[in-house]
N, C-alpha and C positions, 0 to 999 in steps of 0.2 A: 368601697375600699375592701381589700381582701387580705386574708391571713393564712396561717398554716397549722401543722399537726402535732399533737399530743396535749394532754391537758394536765389535770391534777393527777396524772397517771405517771408511774415510774417507768423510765426507759429500761428495757431488758436486753439481754444478749440476743444474737441472731439465731433464729431457728433455721432448719433446712429450707423452708419456704422463703424466709427472708433472704438467705444467701442466694437463692434462685432469682430473687428480684433485683440482683445486681449489687448486693452488699449494703444496701441502704437499711440500716437498723430501724426496725419499726417499733414505735413507742407505745405498744399496747399494754394495758394493765396486766400485771403478772397474775392476777386472780381470774382473768378471763380464761375460760376453758380453751384448751389447745385447738380444738376444732373451730371454735368461733374466731380465734386469732388467725388461723389459716385462711378463713373466709375473708377477714379484713384485709390481709395481705394480698389475696387473690383479687379482691375488689379494687384495691388501689392499682394493681398492675393492669387490670382490664380497663378501668376507667381512664387511666393515663394513656393507654395505648389506643383504645377504640372510642373513647368518649362515653359518657353515661348512657345516652339514649341508644347508642349502637351496641351496648353490652347487654347480654341476657343473663338471667340467673343461671342458666345452663353453662354459659361461658365461665362464670365465677366459680361454680361448683366444680367444673372440670379442672380449672387451674389449681383448685385446692385439693384435688384428688378425691372428690366426694360426689355423691349422686345429687341431682337437683332436689330430691325430697329431703336429703339430709340438711340442706341449707335452711329450710324452713323451720327446722328445730330451733335454730339460733336467731334467725332474722325473718320476720314475717314477709317483708318485701325488699326489693332492691333499694327502694328509697330509704328504708330504715338503715340499711348498710351505709349508704352515703351520708345520712344524718349522723351516724355514729362516728364516722371518719371526720366529718366536718366539725362536730362538737369537740372532739379530742383536739383537733388542730387549733380551733379558735380559743379554747381554754389555754393552750400552751402559748399562743401568741400574747394573750393578755398577761399571763404569768411572767413571760420574758420582759415585757415592757414595764410592768409594775415593779419588778425587781430592780430594774435600772432607775426608774423614776423615784423610788423610795430609798435608793442607796445614798451613800455619803458623797460629798464632793460638790463642786459647782454645777450650775445648770449645764454648762458646756461639757463637763466631764460626764454627767449623767446622760446627756443626749448622745454623746459618742459611745458610751457603754451600751445604750439601748440599740443604736444602729448596728454596732459590731455584733452583738448577740443575735439580733433579729435577722441580719443578713446571713450570719454563719448558720443559723438554724435552717433558713430557707435553702441554702446551698447544700448542706449536708443531707437534707430530707427533700431534695428537689422533686422527686417523683410523687411523693405523698403531697407535697405542697401544691403541685400543679392541679391535683384533683380538688383539694380544698379551695384553691383560688378560683378555678375556672368552671366548676360544676355547681356553684351555689344555686343558680336559677332552676336547677332540676329538683330542688327540695320542695315539699308541699308547703302550703301557706303557714301552718303552725310552726313547723321546723325552721322555715326560712325566717320567720319573725324572731325566733329564739336566737338564731345565729346573727342576725342583723343587730340585735341588742348587744351581743358580745363585741361586735365590730365597733359599735358606738363607744363602748367602754374603752377599747383599745385606742381609738381616735382621741378620746378625752384624755387619756394618759399622756399621749404625746403632746397634746395641746397644753397640758399642765406644765410640762418641762419648758416648752417654748414661752409660755406666759411668764414663768418665773425668771427665765433668762432675759426676757424683754424688760421686766420690771427692775432688774438689777443692772441693766445696761450692758449685759454680756452679749445680747443678741440685738440685731437691727432687723426687726420683722414687722412689716406693715400689715400683713394679713395672716394672723396666727392660724386660723382655720384652714385657709388654702395651703399654707406651708406644711401643716401637719399631714394633709392629704398627699402633698408632693413627696414628703419624706417617706411615708408608708408605701406609696406607689413605687418609688425608686427601689426600696428594699425588697418588696415582694416580687418584683419582676425578675429578680435573680433566679427564682425557681423555674422560670421559663427557658432560660438559656444556659444555666450552669452545667458544665461538663466536668466530671471527675478527672478526665484526661487533659483538661485545659492547662494553660500555662500558669494560672493562679490557683492557689488553694482556697478553701472556704475561709480560712483565717485571714489570708491576704486580702481577699475581696472585702471582708468585714472592715479591715483597717482602712482600705481605700475609700469605701463608702462613708465611713465615719468622718474622714477628712473632707470629702465632698459635701456632706451635709453641714458640717461646721462652717464651711465657706459659704454655703447657701444662705445660712442664717446670719452671716456677718459676725461670727464669733470672734472675740478679741483674742489675738495670739499672745 
């Protein structure tokens, strides 16, 4: 299962580097030094365009307008950059899902809220999301284990909503675990194909997917 980007970190306004990346506001911590933020933005661009393994630290530094030596002041390795991006994204994924799961309303209302928010975030941050979603295997064993644990927590959060809905009779779900994976997979795939020039906005896709998921779980209308 896969997820997306920013964590316990506050979203900030777009810098020049962020505007260069196509207007996708990057959610880096405001206390992160500007040079380190530029490197994160550049890494997202490069990984999304070329893939992690085909990207060099020279590529990243060049996009950030810095020398390769300057990169190592902030990040010891290319993998450390990817881990930072992935950690921020998975933290945010969990934050979004928990906020919906712990909110007011019926299980159906909370599931719809979770899907709307999750899909909208993936669409609005689609470039960043693709890196978080599809470059996980490039992480080293320790970092990968850390991210997998966050994914398990996100999966458990969706399962909790489904279990509560099934217990109250709101949902008709035979396989809660499999359904949770299907719901999350449907949502995160938005980052692969979403286009800001497409005929639907991120909000509209969120509403559409929330309706699809409620139908999937047999929610009572």
